[in-house]
N, C-alpha and C positions, 0 to 999 in steps of 0.2 A: 725860609725854612732852614737855610744853612746856619743862621744864628741860633735857632732852637736846637739843632743837632749839636752845635758847638757847646751850647750851655749844658747839654746832657753829657757830652764828652768830659767837660770840666767836673761835673758831679761824679762821673765814673772814675776819674783820676783821684778825686777826693776819697771815694770809697776804697780804692786799692791802697791809697796811702794809709787809711785807717786800719785796713786789714794787715798790711805789712808792718805798720807802726805798732799795732798790738802784738804781733809776733816779736818784733825787735825789743819791746819792753820786757818780754819774758826770757830773752837771751841770758841776762844776768841771773835770773831765777833758776835757770837750768843748772848752774853750778851748785846751788844750795838745795835743789830738789823741790822747791816750792812753786812749781810750774802750774799755771792754770789758764783757762781760756777766758780772756778778758772781754768785756762788752764791746770794745772797739773792733774786735775781730768779727763779732756777730753783726754789728751795724754796718761795718765796711763791706762784708760779703753780701749782705742783703741789698745794700745800696748799689753794689756792682751788678747784681742780678737785675734789679729793677731798671736801672739806667741802661744797661745793655739791651734788655728787651725793648725798651722805649726807643733807643737809637735805631735798632733794626727796623722797628715799625715805622719810624719817621723816614728812614732812608728808603724803605720800600714804598711808602706812600708818595714820596717825592718823585719816584720813577727816574732818579738821577743815575748818571754813569759815574764811575764804573759799577757794575753789578757786584753785589756782596758775595763773598766766598762763604757759602753756607756750611761747607765742611769745616772751615776754620772756626766759624761761629759756634757750630755744634760741638767742636772739640773744646773750645773755651767754656761753653756752658757745662759740658760733662765734667771738666776739671773743677769748675766752681761748685757744681752739685756735690762732688766728693768733699770739697773743702767745707761746704755748708753742713754736710752730714757729720763730719768730724767735729765741727763746732757745736752743732745742735745736740749731739749725744753727750758731749763732755762739758757743756756750758754751766751746768749746776754743780759740778764736782769741785770741792775745795782744792784738790790736787789732781793733776792728770800726769800721765807718763810723758817723759821727755820726747818720746817718739811721736806722740800725737801732735804736740805743738811743733815739733820739727817737720812733720809731714804737712801741717798747715802752712808753715813758712816755705817749705820746698815747693809745694804745689802752687803757692801764690807766685813764686818766682817763675815757675814753669808757665803760668798763665800770662805773666808779663812778657816772657820771652816769645810765647806764641803770638801775642798781640803785636809785638814790635818786629820780630824777625821773619815771620811767615808772610811772604808776599805772593 
């Protein structure tokens, strides 16, 4: 079971890399004002959501120790839902405000910090 969980952890990291990478590609566009929500952001956030839910389910099914911190997981899901909302509302627009893409990037970093620093 640990190998399967580790496989989904790897996919989760790929998802966050796609989301953060999509944001980073728009950093140079912020100077010109041609900022948009790129498909990598959408696919990365959806990958993170799916793999995160699967990992929680697998961990719970395994009955392994230590027990999951459900408050941490709930906080991460809440942040990810806000990210997905921003992405979903603005995904069709040719141009979006710098603040929207900045919020997506900032919340992505917050999610990374929650994952790594909250013990």
